[in-house]
C-alpha positions in Angstrom: -13.0 4.6 -14.9 -12.2 0.9 -15.5 -12.5 -2.1 -13.4 -9.5 -4.3 -12.8 -10.6 -7.9 -12.0 -8.2 -10.0 -9.9 -8.3 -13.6 -8.8 -10.6 -14.4 -5.9 -8.3 -14.7 -2.9 -10.7 -17.2 -1.2 -10.7 -19.5 -4.2 -14.4 -18.8 -4.8 -15.7 -19.5 -8.2 -17.6 -16.5 -9.5 -21.1 -17.2 -11.0 -22.2 -15.9 -14.4 -24.1 -13.0 -12.8 -21.0 -11.7 -11.0 -19.0 -12.1 -14.1 -21.6 -10.1 -16.0 -21.6 -7.4 -13.4 -17.8 -7.2 -13.7 -18.0 -6.9 -17.5 -20.5 -4.1 -17.2 -18.2 -2.2 -14.9 -15.2 -2.9 -17.2 -17.1 -1.2 -20.1 -17.9 1.8 -17.8 -16.8 1.9 -14.1 -19.4 4.7 -13.5 -22.3 2.8 -14.9 -25.3 3.1 -12.5 -26.3 0.1 -10.5 -29.8 0.3 -12.0 -28.5 0.1 -15.5 -26.3 -2.9 -14.5 -29.2 -4.6 -12.9 -31.3 -4.2 -16.0 -28.5 -5.7 -18.1 -28.0 -8.7 -15.7 -31.5 -9.3 -14.4 -31.0 -8.1 -10.8 -32.4 -5.2 -8.8 -30.3 -2.1 -8.2 -29.9 -3.2 -4.5 -28.8 -6.7 -5.4 -26.2 -5.3 -7.8 -25.0 -2.9 -5.1 -24.6 -5.7 -2.7 -22.8 -7.9 -5.2 -20.4 -5.1 -6.2 -19.6 -4.5 -2.6 -18.9 -8.2 -1.9 -16.6 -8.3 -5.0 -14.7 -5.3 -3.7 -14.5 -6.6 -0.1 -13.2 -10.0 -1.3 -10.5 -8.3 -3.4 -11.9 -9.8 -6.7 -11.9 -6.4 -8.3 -11.2 -2.8 -7.7 -12.7 0.3 -9.3 -10.0 2.8 -10.2 -9.6 5.8 -12.4 -7.0 5.0 -15.1 -5.0 8.0 -16.3 -2.7 8.7 -19.2 0.7 9.3 -17.5 1.6 11.8 -20.2 -1.4 14.0 -19.4 -0.6 14.2 -15.7 3.0 15.2 -15.9 4.8 11.9 -16.3 7.0 11.7 -19.4 8.8 8.4 -19.0 7.5 4.8 -18.4 9.7 1.8 -18.4 9.7 -1.9 -17.7 12.6 -3.1 -15.6 13.7 -6.6 -15.5 15.6 -7.4 -12.2 17.8 -10.3 -11.2 18.1 -11.0 -7.5 20.6 -12.9 -5.3 18.9 -14.8 -2.5 15.3 -14.3 -1.3 13.1 -12.4 -3.7 10.6 -11.2 -1.1 12.6 -8.4 0.6 13.4 -6.9 -2.9 9.9 -7.3 -4.1 8.6 -5.7 -0.8 11.0 -2.7 -1.2 9.9 -2.1 -4.8 6.2 -2.4 -3.9 6.7 0.4 -1.4 8.0 2.8 -4.1 5.4 5.2 -5.4 6.8 5.2 -8.9 6.5 1.5 -9.2 3.1 0.6 -10.8 3.4 -3.2 -10.4 5.8 -5.9 -9.3 5.7 -9.4 -10.8 7.7 -12.4 -9.7 8.6 -14.3 -12.9 10.2 -17.4 -14.1 12.6 -16.8 -16.9 15.4 -14.4 -17.7 14.4 -12.2 -14.8 13.4 -12.8 -11.2 11.2 -9.8 -11.1 9.6 -7.5 -13.6 8.4 -4.0 -12.6 6.8 -1.1 -14.4 7.8 2.4 -13.3 6.4 5.8 -14.2 8.7 8.8 -13.9 8.6 12.5 -14.6 11.5 12.4 -17.1 14.7 10.6 -18.0 16.6 12.1 -15.0 13.9 10.7 -12.6 14.2 7.3 -14.4 18.0 7.4 -14.0 17.6 8.2 -10.3 15.1 5.4 -9.8 17.3 2.8 -11.5 20.7 3.9 -10.3 20.1 5.2 -6.8 17.0 3.4 -5.6 16.6 0.0 -7.4 20.2 -1.0 -8.0 21.2 -0.2 -4.5 18.6 -2.5 -2.9 20.3 -5.4 -1.1 20.1 -8.5 -3.2 19.7 -6.8 -6.5 22.3 -8.3 -8.8 21.4 -6.7 -12.2 18.7 -4.8 -14.0 17.7 -4.3 -17.6 15.4 -1.4 -18.6 12.9 -1.3 -21.5 11.9 2.3 -22.0 8.4 2.9 -23.5 8.5 5.0 -26.6 4.8 4.8 -27.2 1.9 3.0 -25.6 -0.2 1.3 -28.3 -2.7 -0.7 -26.2 -3.7 -0.8 -22.5 -6.8 -2.7 -21.7 -8.5 -4.1 -18.5 -11.2 -6.2 -20.0 -9.4 -9.5 -19.7 -10.8 -10.4 -16.2 -13.9 -12.4 -17.2 -13.2 -14.0 -20.6 
């Protein structure tokens, strides 16, 4: 398991102890609170409270990260999307699709970038041709098919 750190929605600045707890969990999301406490100088109960607060505030989430190839998904792709008009309805529709891993509003060549995970090339074609391109407002798409994933890390949240 890894920890994915996200910006604090309340604008709160995280102190060095909270950042150290996040780093401990990024190394091993199953690390016991007692071990984290020892590493950061807090009691197990204090670590448990801090972790719960970080989770409740949306600062981080603890998730199991899988390798899509080992769980039946043979195709991943990044899709750049250009939209006419308001981006929000298109972004909302993409966000609701199970195959879409993330949706990013961008400034540059594309209005939106999404990552999708599919069972195979037929599934990818169905996603792009029948579900994404048919959304109202989608003007064009460009797909970047993943041939091999060389690096995926979640340790960027505190450095």
